[in-house]
C-alpha positions in Angstrom: -0.1 -0.2 0.1 1.6 3.6 -1.0 1.9 6.3 2.3 -0.6 9.4 2.1 0.6 12.2 3.3 -2.4 14.6 5.9 -2.0 18.1 4.2 -2.5 20.1 6.9 -2.5 24.4 6.0 -0.9 27.0 8.0 -3.4 30.1 9.7 -1.3 33.4 10.2 -2.3 37.3 10.0 -1.3 39.4 6.6 0.0 42.2 8.9 1.6 42.0 12.7 -1.4 45.2 13.7 -4.2 47.5 12.3 -6.4 50.3 13.5 -9.4 50.9 13.3 -11.5 53.9 14.0 -13.9 53.3 17.3 -17.8 52.7 16.1 -17.2 51.1 12.6 -19.3 47.8 13.0 -18.8 45.7 10.2 -16.0 47.3 8.6 -12.7 44.8 8.3 -9.7 45.9 10.3 -7.3 42.4 9.5 -6.6 40.0 7.1 -5.6 36.6 7.3 -4.5 34.1 5.1 -4.8 30.0 4.6 -0.9 29.1 3.1 -1.0 25.3 2.0 1.3 23.2 -0.5 -1.4 20.8 -2.2 -5.4 21.3 -3.2 -7.3 20.7 0.7 -10.6 20.4 -0.1 -13.8 21.0 3.6 -13.7 24.0 5.8 -10.6 25.1 8.1 -11.1 26.8 11.3 -9.1 27.7 13.8 -9.1 29.6 17.2 -8.5 33.1 18.1 -8.3 34.5 22.1 -7.8 37.9 22.9 -5.6 39.8 25.7 -6.9 43.0 26.2 -4.6 45.7 27.6 -6.8 49.4 27.7 -9.8 47.1 25.4 -12.0 45.3 27.2 -14.6 42.8 24.7 -17.6 43.2 25.1 -17.7 46.8 26.3 -15.3 48.2 23.4 -15.6 45.7 20.7 -17.2 42.5 20.0 -14.7 39.4 20.0 -14.8 36.9 16.8 -13.8 33.4 18.1 -12.7 31.6 15.5 -11.3 32.4 11.6 -12.9 29.4 9.0 -12.2 29.2 5.4 -14.2 27.1 2.9 -12.0 25.1 0.8 -16.1 23.5 -0.8 -15.6 22.2 -3.3 -11.4 22.7 -3.3 -9.1 24.9 -2.5 -5.7 24.7 -5.4 -4.5 28.4 -3.9 -3.5 30.3 -1.2 -6.5 32.3 0.4 -7.3 35.1 2.1 -10.2 36.5 4.3 -11.3 40.0 6.2 -11.8 39.5 9.6 -14.6 42.3 11.1 -14.4 43.1 14.5 -17.2 45.0 15.7 -16.5 48.3 17.8 -18.1 50.2 20.2 -18.5 54.0 20.0 -19.2 54.5 24.1 -19.4 58.7 23.5 -16.4 58.7 26.4 -12.8 61.1 26.0 -10.3 58.5 26.3 -6.8 57.5 24.4 -6.6 54.6 22.3 -7.0 51.0 23.2 -5.4 46.9 21.9 -6.1 44.2 22.3 -4.0 41.3 21.4 -5.1 38.6 19.4 -3.9 35.2 18.6 -4.5 32.4 16.8 -4.2 29.0 17.6 -4.4 25.8 16.8 -7.3 23.9 15.2 -8.4 20.1 13.9 -6.5 19.7 10.7 -4.9 23.5 10.5 -0.8 24.3 11.9 -0.5 28.1 12.8 3.0 30.0 11.7 4.8 30.7 14.6 5.8 34.0 13.1 2.2 35.3 12.1 0.0 34.4 14.9 -0.1 37.4 16.7 -2.6 40.9 15.6 -2.6 43.9 17.9 -5.7 45.3 17.4 -6.1 49.6 18.0 -9.0 51.3 18.4 -8.8 54.6 17.7 -11.2 57.3 19.4 -13.1 59.3 17.9 -14.2 61.6 20.7 -11.4 64.4 20.8 -12.1 67.1 23.8 -12.3 70.9 23.1 -11.4 72.8 25.0 -11.7 76.9 25.8 -9.6 79.0 27.9 -11.6 82.2 29.9 -10.6 85.0 32.1 -11.6 84.5 35.5 -10.1 87.0 37.4 -8.1 90.4 35.7 -4.7 90.9 36.8 -3.7 94.6 38.8 -1.3 96.5 40.3 0.6 95.9 43.0 -0.2 92.5 43.6 -3.9 91.3 42.0 -2.9 88.3 40.1 -4.7 87.5 37.1 -6.4 84.0 36.8 -7.4 81.6 33.7 -9.7 79.0 33.6 -9.4 76.1 30.7 -11.8 73.8 30.5 -12.7 70.3 28.4 -16.2 70.4 26.8 -16.7 67.5 28.5 -14.6 65.2 32.0 -11.3 64.0 31.7 -12.9 60.4 31.7 -8.5 58.9 30.7 -5.9 57.9 32.7 -3.8 60.5 32.6 -4.1 64.1 33.2 -4.4 65.7 30.0 -2.4 68.5 28.8 -3.5 71.9 27.3 -1.0 73.8 26.3 -0.8 77.8 25.4 1.2 80.6 24.6 0.7 84.9 24.9 -0.3 86.5 21.9 3.3 88.6 20.5 1.1 91.2 20.5 0.4 91.9 24.2 1.8 95.2 25.7 2.8 93.4 29.0 5.7 92.0 29.1 6.9 88.8 30.9 9.5 89.4 33.6 8.2 93.1 33.9 4.8 93.2 34.2 4.5 89.5 34.6 5.9 86.7 35.6 6.4 83.8 33.1 4.4 81.4 32.4 4.5 78.5 32.4 3.0 77.7 29.0 0.8 74.1 29.5 -1.5 73.6 32.0 -2.7 69.9 33.2 -6.4 69.1 33.3 -6.7 65.7 36.2 -8.6 63.0 35.6 -12.5 63.2 36.8 -12.5 67.1 36.2 -13.0 68.9 33.1 -11.0 72.0 34.5 
């Protein structure tokens, strides 16, 4: 009797990372490939696990737990497939969020160890607007001028938001003579809007 070789196709991510705008439901974010050394037939599936960094499954995105290639009746060349991971537009001011996708070995399939991971970045689409307003006018000899820098929403990120500012070069007051030079930035703490 002759010997038969079991052809196992190999799953791989086409890239190490990709970025999607928050709320882009149904838009393919990443591509996978199925490579084979000979014609194959059948449905081939590999599991995907998610390791959250700053993104949270079920909150920021909906996870697809596996990816499949349908080679019926037969695939005679390498295949590609797009995987769409729906993301949630939560309306929260936050930084970009990431999760790590890892391909697992499925029944009758192999995984390329050099391309088995993919970092998905969810790009926050809720930019903050900032404003500045004078609250107290400065006056000689010792009344400090006060300004308030305000976001249009609460800082819900994990770190203070730094707002940079400059003094109008057309000002008639002179730094060091009429007022103490300003730092050029102000931080809005987490949980506050000004």
